[in-house]
C-alpha positions, 0 to 999 in steps of 0.5 A: 615771357608772360607771367600770370602770378599777379593778375589782380589790379591791386597786386599789379599796381603794387608791382609797378609802384614798388619797382624802380621809379625810372623804369619805363613800364607800359600799361595796357588797360581794357577800357571798353567792351561790347558783347562777350569778353574774358576781362571787363574794363579795368583789367590791366596788363603791364609790359617792362622794357625787357618784355616782362609781362604781368597781368592779363587783358584776355584769356591769353589770345591777345597778350602777345599782340598787346606786348608788341604794341607796348614796345611800339608805344614805348619806342615812340612815346605815345599811347595807342588805342586798339579794338579787337573785334572777332565779328569785324571782317579783317580785324586783327582779332580774327587772326589772333583767334579771339573766341569770345565773340566780343569787341574789346578796346585796349588802351596801351600807354607808357607809364610816365611820372604823371601816370605813376602819381595817379596810380599811386593815388588809386592804390592808396584808396584801394588799400584803404578799402575805398572805391574810385573811378578811373577815367580815360579819354579814348582817341583812336588816333592816339589820345592822352590815355588816363586822365584822373583817378576820382573819388567815388561817389563825389568824383572829387579829383584826386590826381589828374594828367589834365582837368577831366570834364564834369562827369557823373559816376558810372551807374554800373561798373563801366560806362562810355560817355560822349561829351563835346564829341569826345568819348570817355571811359569811366570804370569803377575800381573796387578795393580788394576783398579782405578776408580773415581766417581764424585758425592757422592749422594745416587745412587753412594753408590752401584757403589762404593761398587760393584767396591770395591768388585771387588778389584778396588781402588775407589775415590769419589769426591764431594765438596758439604757439605752433599755429599760423607760422608766417612761413606756412602762409606766404600769401597772408598780409597779416599774421595776428597772434592775439586771442580773439578778445584782444586781437586788433582786426584789420577791416574785413569783408569775409571771415572763416572760422576754422580753429578745430577747437569748440571753445576757440571757435565760439570765442571767434564767433562772439568776436566777429559778431561785433565786426561791422561790414562783414558780408560772409562768415563761414564756420568749419564743421557739420550742422550739429557742431555749428549749433554747439559753437553758437550756443557756447558763443551765447547766441540764441538759436533764433537770433537773426544774426546767427542765420548768416553763419554758414556752417558747414561753410562752402558749396557741396562739391563732394570733396574732403581734402583741405584743397577741396574745402578751400575751393568750395569755401572760396566759391561760396564766399565769392558768390556772396560777395559778388551778390552784394557788389564787392567783386 
């Protein structure tokens, strides 16, 4: 049975590392691509000994074949590198109906103690908000698989199955490098987006749920008694019960202010103005309300910082229900974060 509830790398690593340490999972990584593909290098799929599957390496057309190869890798105890190319005559991708017209390289390898240590190191860096580089050696005959998790940009080795070659960090998200006749795949691994939702009302629930489904780490902040109840926000990693001025905020890349209270919104805007590294700030309500909230927060109309406050937040998609507001807000937020390289 293929489960799609955990598709983000951060969530998948958590599911793997929090499970039984002696359970022999198999990891299938997208390590190379050409032309169009549904997932890019760094995508992970996990297969348990009982056939339980988490994550995706494609849009659903490759997963069954990858699961079969995972069982074989587990049985024989060695990695397998397979290339799915819809443009190559006789390639298995044609039989599977791969529709992206791309070429995808997938490395299927058992997760042993060394790999677990490597991936634990990688997840710790992701939890700390730090980017890393994961490096694999690609060998069509069945190479060793993952070599090391590297700090970015210095490329100090954090954990290694063997000593990696001296490689520069990838210029973009992914790079294939040939060194001494051997091919290496380098993938920059970004930490998950951290979102703060100021306001724990009923309309914040779909926003938090959608963000969590994207693999984002979400904090909900509301000190009012009947709001931000943990049972209403199972996708939130943090529930903050302090007023804006006293709240100890986790690091955040984006924030949405939606308390439905002018004074409280203004206090949150004033508080978030002091947060470094915030790349998106949305405020619920029309343009006139935005002006009043900013004025109550003590922010002058011509203040350059105020120009970055999105109010009304979200793209104009014509919806009015909480789910529509959540969809439009996260779409706008996703676009802005992708533009600055956080996605």
